[in-house]
Structures are given as C-alpha cells and as structure tokens.
N, C-alpha and C positions, 0 to 999 in steps of 0.2 A: 486469420492465419498468420499474416505478417506481424501483427502486433504481439502475438504470443511468443515470437522468437526473440524479442528484444531483451527482456530481462535476463534470461540465462546467458546470452552473449555478453551483455554488459557486466554481469556478475563475474564472468570468467576474466574479462579484461581488467576490471577494477581489482580483483584479487591479485592479479599479477603486477599491476603498475601502481596501485595506491599504497602509500606508506602504511604499515600495519597499525601504527598508533593513530592514524588519521582516517581509518576506513569509514567510520561513522559519518564524518564530514563529507568525504568523497561520494559515498553511496547516497547521501541525502541531497547533495547538490545535483547529482544525476537524476534522482527522483523528483527534484524540484522542477524539472522541465515539464512534468505532467500538468500541474495546475497552471503554469505559465502558458502552455499550449492551449489548454481549455479556455483560459481568459482571452487569449488572442483570437481563437476561433469564435468565441462569444461576441467579440467586437466586429471582426471582419466578415463573418458569414452572413449576418443580417444585411450588412452593406452590400455584399456580393449578390445576395438574393434580390435586392431592390434594384441594383444597377445593371447586372449582367445576366441574371437568371440563375436558377439553381444548378442547371447542367454545367454551365461555364464555371460556377463557383466550385463544384465538385472536381471538375477537371483541373482547376487551379491548385486544389489541394493535392491531387495526384502528381501534378507537375512539380510542386514543391518537394514532395517526397523523393521523386526521381532526381531532382537537382541536388538534394542533400546526399543521396547515395553516390552521385558522381563526385561531389566535393570530398566525401569521406574516403573514396577509393585510394588516393595516394597515401593515406595513413595506415593502410592495412599492413604493408611490409614493415613499417616502423613499429606498429603495435604487436604484430604477430609474425616476426620474421621466420620463426621456426616452421611455419606452415609450408612455406615454399621450399625450405631446406631439409625437411624431414625425409629420411630414406624411404624408398618405395615400400619396403616391408612394413614400416610403421604406418604408412598411409593405407596399406592394404589390410591391416589388422582389423578384425571384426569389432565394431563398436558395441558397447554395452547397450542393451535394449532399454526402451523407455519404461517397459513394465518392470525391469530390474531396478531402475531408479525409484519407482513407486514402492516396490517391496522394501528397499533399503529404508525409505522414509517410514513406512508402516512398522518396520521391525525395531527402529530406534525410538525409544520413548521421548527423548528430547526433540527430535525432528518431528515426531508425530504430534506432540503437543503444540509445537510451533506452527505446524501446518494447519491444525484445527483452529488455532487462534487467528491465523491469517484469513481463514474462511469467514469468521465472524467479523473481523476488522474490515476486510475488503468489502464484504456485503454491506456493512454499515456505511462505508465511504460512498458506495454507489447509490444506496438508498438516500443518503443526505443530498447528493448531487441531483438525483432524479426527481425527488419529491419536494424539495425545499420551497421552490417557487410556487408550486401548486398549493402547498400547505399554507404558506403566508397569504396567498391571494384568496383561496377558496374558504379557508376555515378561520383565518385571523383577519380577514377583510383588509389586507394591505393592497395597495395598487400594484399592478404589474411592474411599473417602473421602480417602485420601492423594493419589491421582492427581487427584481433583477439586480438592483444595487446591492442588496444584502449578499446575493450569490457572488457578485463580482468582488466584494470586499472579502468574502470567505476565501476566494482563490488567492488573493494577495496574502492573507494571514496564513493559509496553508503552505504557500511557498516559503515564507519566512520561517514558519514553524518546523518544516522539514529540516532546514539547515540548523536551526537552534537545537532541535532534539538530537540530530546527528553529532553536532559538536559536543553536546552534553554527554552523549554515550562514550565519546572519546576521552573526555576530561574528568567528569565528576560522577557519573552513574554507571552501575553495571547495566549493560544493554538489556538483559533479561528482566531485571527489576524495572527498568524504565519502560519496557514494552508492556509489562503487566500493569504498571501505573497508568500508562496511556489508555489501556483498555478500561480500567475503572473510571478514569476521567471522562472518556467518551460515553460510558454508560450513564454517568451522572448528567452529562450534557444532553443526552437523548431524553432522560427523565425530565429535565428542565424544559426541553422543547415540548414535551407532552403536557406540561402544566401551563403553557401559554394559552391565552384566549384572546378574543377580539378586543378586550378592554386593556390588554397589556400595552405598555408604552412602546413606541418605535425604538427608543434607545435600548430598552431591556430586551426586546426581540433581537436587535442587532448584536448585543453583547452575548446572548445565549448562542446565537448562530455562529459567532466568531469563536467561542469556546469549543463548540462542536467541530468547527473547521480546523482549529489548532491541534486537535487530537485525532478525530476520525479521518482526517485527510493528511496527517503529517507523521504517521507511524512507520512508513515504508522503508526509509533508510535505516532505521534502528533494526527493523526486521532482518534486513540483509546482513547487517553486522552480526547479529545473533546466529543467523543461518551459517555464516562463515565459521563461527566458533564451533557450532554443532556438526558441521560437515566432516571435520576431522580427517579420517582416512579416506572418506569418500571424495569423488570428484565434485568440485563446487558447481561446475556447469550442470552436471546431471542432477544434483540436489536442488539447484535453483529451478530447473525445469520441472522436476517432480513436485516440489512444494507449490509451484505456481498453478498446478492442476487444482489444488485446494483453494488457492487464492482466487483464481478466476472463477472457480466453481461457486464461491461465495458471492462474487459479483454478478453471476448469472442467476442463481437460485433465490437469494434473499430479496431482491427487488420484486420478484414475482410474488413471493409470500407476503411481503409488506403490502403490495397493492391489493392482494386478496383480503388481507386483514382490514384494510381501509374500506373495501367494498362490503365486507360482512358486518363490520362493527359500525360503519357509517361515520367513523372518526379516525383522524390521523393520530390522535393522542394514544389510543389503544395500541396501535402499531408501534409507536415510539416507545411505549412502556415495555412491550414484549422485546423490542430490540435492546433496551437497557438491561433487561433480565438476562438475555443471551450473552451480552458483553460481560456482565458480572460473572457469569459462570466461566467464560473463557479466561478472563483475567485472574480469577481465583485459582483456576487450574494452573496457570503460569506461576502464581505465587507458591502453590504447593510444590511445583517442580523445583523451585529455587530452594525450598527447605530440604527436599530430598537430595538434591545435588550437594548442598552444604554438608548434610549428615554423612553422605557417602565419602566426600573429600576428607572429612574429619576422621572417619573410620580408617580410611586408607593411610592417612598421616600417622595415626596411632599404631597401625600395623607395621609401618616402615620405621618407626622410631626405635632406637637402640634399647634393648632390654636392660 
C-alpha cells in the first residue's frame, strides 16, 4: 500500500520542478533509486539475518523508512507550498475518483497503449529479478555465488542504464520511439536467455544477463517522460496513478504465469521465449502508434496550411 503511493506523488513533484527539457534525466535519476535500493538490501539483509535475526532486520528497514519520512518533512513546504496556502474552498473540492482516472486512460489510445506496454515491461522486469538466480543455478549449473554475482552486476547496469536512457530521451531520441526500441531489445535479450544452456561460457551468460538488465530494468524513466507528454489536459498525478495499475498488474500477474510455464514445460527456456513474444507484440504496438501519430500530425498540418 505504501509503495503504490510513491510513483504518482513523485511524478507530480517532478512535473512541477524538473526542467521540461531535462525531464527524462530527472525521472530516470529518481527511478535509479530502485535498483540501488535492491542492491543495498541484497548486501545488508543477509548480514542482518546472520547477525541480528530476521525480526530485527525487518524492524531496521521499517525504522529506516520512518527516518527518511522525518528527514523529508521540512522539504514539504518548499516543494508544495500551495498545499498549506490553498483556500478552504479549493481544499474542500471533491477530488476526481480513481475510477475516473482509469477511464481516462482506457479512452485515450496513446495512454492505453502506453499502459499496456508498461504491463509487459514491468512484468518482464519482475520476472528477470525473481527467476534469474534460479535459472542460472538450476538449469545452467552455475554456482549460487556466481548467480548472485550476475544479479548484483545487473543491478549496477540497470542503475546506469536508467540514467543513460533518460538522458538520451532528452537529447537524441523521441521517448516513444526509444520506449518501443527498448521493448524490442528486451525481447531479444529474453530470447538470448532462452538459448543459453549449461555449456554456455560464464562470460556469455553474464553479457546476456547485463543486456537484459540494461533494457528490462531501465525503461522506467523514459516511460514517465512519455506519460507526461500523453497526459496533456489530464492531471499528471491521476494519470500516473491510473497507469501504475497496469504497471503493477504486470508485476503481479506475469511472474505467476512465468512460474507456471516453467512448471508445465519443465524448462525456463520456454517461459523466456513466450516472454520475448509478448514483448515483441507490445513494442510493435508502440511502433504502430508512432506511425499513426505522425500521419495524424501531417494531416493536421496540411489542413492548417494556407490554401
């Protein structure tokens, strides 16, 4: 419940405070905190389990969150001064419902395609994190230490990748085209994961995993930039919350489906190939939307041109 609130709130703040031409970088730096946090937890929690026990380790995590909240409190007035200064009538005005935000997303073709893409992208990200170590250890005969090392390296690459892709969306690439390209790239990476076997060299296994991390775990900042463009007349906070229903839905549903596919087929390779196929469909849908938007813009320009 607490985790679900963070992205819409952060999107609202960054829309207000980040320079328009640097939103990709700002959103990506913010999203870069996720793999950094995962990596820190991966290092500290096993140590906490061994030294102070799991209950104390979990309490330490909760205490860290409370400390962060206390330290952030003085920033609230500076970041959102209008909250305290808003007139009583504005504060009492009824808020738009969550279901209204979802309807806005479903009615808007661009937001709908973006949300469905985030479903498959987020699901792939969670599948990669959840099953990589098991795949490397159980099917590719890598040691647990080697598999954990690959996962730790993936976190580092994902952190750098998020910032690089965000900067690229600001400077060189259209965010929608970059998002579609990342979908195709992560589909190829999942297919390459499926082609690995126990005879594959450790270096090749590491390279394939890092390519997957650089795409499947690094798309998030670019997604929020494109979401900001599509939100248009809608409130960014509501649109972020509504689209995150699809994003988190992918993170919940796809690992379950992936695990069942492994159980039924007896192979991780089959599940990774199906994942690659889903990503190809989502990315191609994004490419098609680019063509449709370009055609619509050209038609509008021709209609407005002087006769």
